[in-house]
N, C-alpha and C positions, 0 to 999 in steps of 0.2 A: 414415470410411473406415477401413478395417484399415491396421495398421501392425506390421510383420514384428518390430520392435524390442520392442513391446509385448502381444504376441499370443501365446496359446497354443492348442493344438486338444485338444479333449475328443471321444472317441469312446465312446459309451454303447451297449453291450451287442450288438454287431453278432455274435452268436453262432449256431452251426448251427441250433439248434430254432427261434430266433427268427426266422433270414433266411426258413426254408421256411415258417414259418406268415404271414410279412407279406406283405401286397399291396405288390407291387416291391420286395421283399426284395434281389433279386439285384442291380437297379439301385442301390439303397442301397449295395450293397458295392463295385460297380464305380467309383460316384462318390468314394466314401470313401478307396478303394486310390488315386486320383487326388490328391485333398487330402492324405492322408498322405506321398505319396511328394513331393509338392511343400514341404510341411511341414519334411520332413528336409532337403530340398536347400536350404531357407533357414535352417536351425537354428531351427526353431519348435517349442518344447517339446510333446509328446504326452502326453496321459492317456487310459488305455485303461481301461474298467468292464468287468467282466462279472458280471451278475446269476446268482447260483447257478449256477456252472458244472457243479457234478455232474450237475444237472438238465436244464440247458437248454444244455450243451456249451460248449467252449471258443470265443474269438473264431473266425470263419471262416479257415482255413489261407492262403488267398490274400491276405486281409487282414494276417494275421499275419508272411505273408512280406516284407512291406513295413516293418517295425519293425526299427528298429535292437537290439541285442542290451540296451541299459541302458534302454529305452523302459519309463517307468512304468506299470504295470498293477497293478489291484487288483479283489478280488472284494468284492461288495456283497449285501447283502440288502435294503437300505432302497430303495426307490424313486428318492430322492432320494439320489444320491452324496454330497452334501453330510452327509448323515446319518451317514456312515460318516469314522470317524478319520483313517484313513490317506489318503483322499483330501481331506479336508478340510485336512489337515496340508500336503498338496502343494499344493493351493491358495494358502493361507496363505505357503507358502514363493515361490510365484511371484508372488504381491500384492508381498510384500516384495521381490522383485528386480524389480519394476517392472511387470509384467504386469498391465493394467487391459482387456484385450479376450480375450473367449473365443470361438473358433468351435466350434461345437456339432453333431454329429448323431449319429444313430444309431435303435436300435428299443427299445421303441416311442415315437413322437413323442407320444402324449397320456397318456402314464405317466412313464416314467424320464426321458426327454429333456424333458418339461414340468416335471416337478419339480425336476429337477436346475438346468435352466436358470432358473427362478423362483428358487430359492437365491442361485444366481449373481448372479441380478439385485440380490436382496436385499443381497447382500454388496459391491454398488457397481461391479462389473463390467458392462462393455458386452458384450453379449452376441449373436452372430451366428448363427443357427439355418439350417444348409444343407438348405432343404427337398428338394432332390433326393439329399439323403444321409441321410434320415430314411425310416422306414417304420413302419406301423402294421398289424394284421390287417385292417381294413379302411378303405375311402375316408372313411367318416363320422368316424371317431375321430381320422384322419390329418389331416383338415381343421379339424375342431374344434379339435385340440391347436396347430397351425400358428395359428388365430384367437386362442385364448388366451394363447399366445406372445406375440403381437402385442400383445394389451390389456396385457398384464403388462411391455411395454417392450423385448422382444427386435426385433431386426432380422432380418427374414426374407430369406433370401439363396439363392444356388445356387452350383453349384460352380464355373461359370467365373467369375463375380464374383468369390470368392474369390480364385482363382488369380490374377484380373490385379490385384486391388485390391493383393495382396502386392505383386506385382513392380513396380506402379507406371509402367513405362515398358520400351519393346521393347529400350531400352539395359543393363538389367539383365542381369548376368552370368550368369545361371541361365534368363534367358528362353526361350533355344531349347530348353532340357531339360524347362521346365514346358510350353511350347507343345506340345511332343511327345506330351505327356500325354493332351491332349485332341484330337490327332487321328485 
């Protein structure tokens, strides 16, 4: 189960052109907004990646609007963010601080999410892939990406499960704020 003290959120390439090209792209954005807002309410570290933003655009505005000013964001050209020095350094910094669980979602499920999650698993992290906060251009690649992630050892989850596992109880001081995100 997820633990807010040992968890970080990784948001992979939820960018303008990728959202438009992806099946369920807007649903992915909407669900990641909920997760991002909850993570910030619970002081869970967030890492955002952008694949070649010059060509694919930046993180979509409505998601960007949820980030605090000091949220860690990095550009990448590799499909696995773990092949990028800035990202890997940030992950190692979080690991040294006791983070051992990663909640991850983004675009595209079968490419950048898959490769990044697989590398994080290889680094010893417990990885939770939020399937309703992931998208690909078509359903076949999306489903195949999720199947491979499961074979690699990722836990496949969804937005509401993540939010309520983070809370653990309706007595959590942030319960009403997080519950309001899904109403």
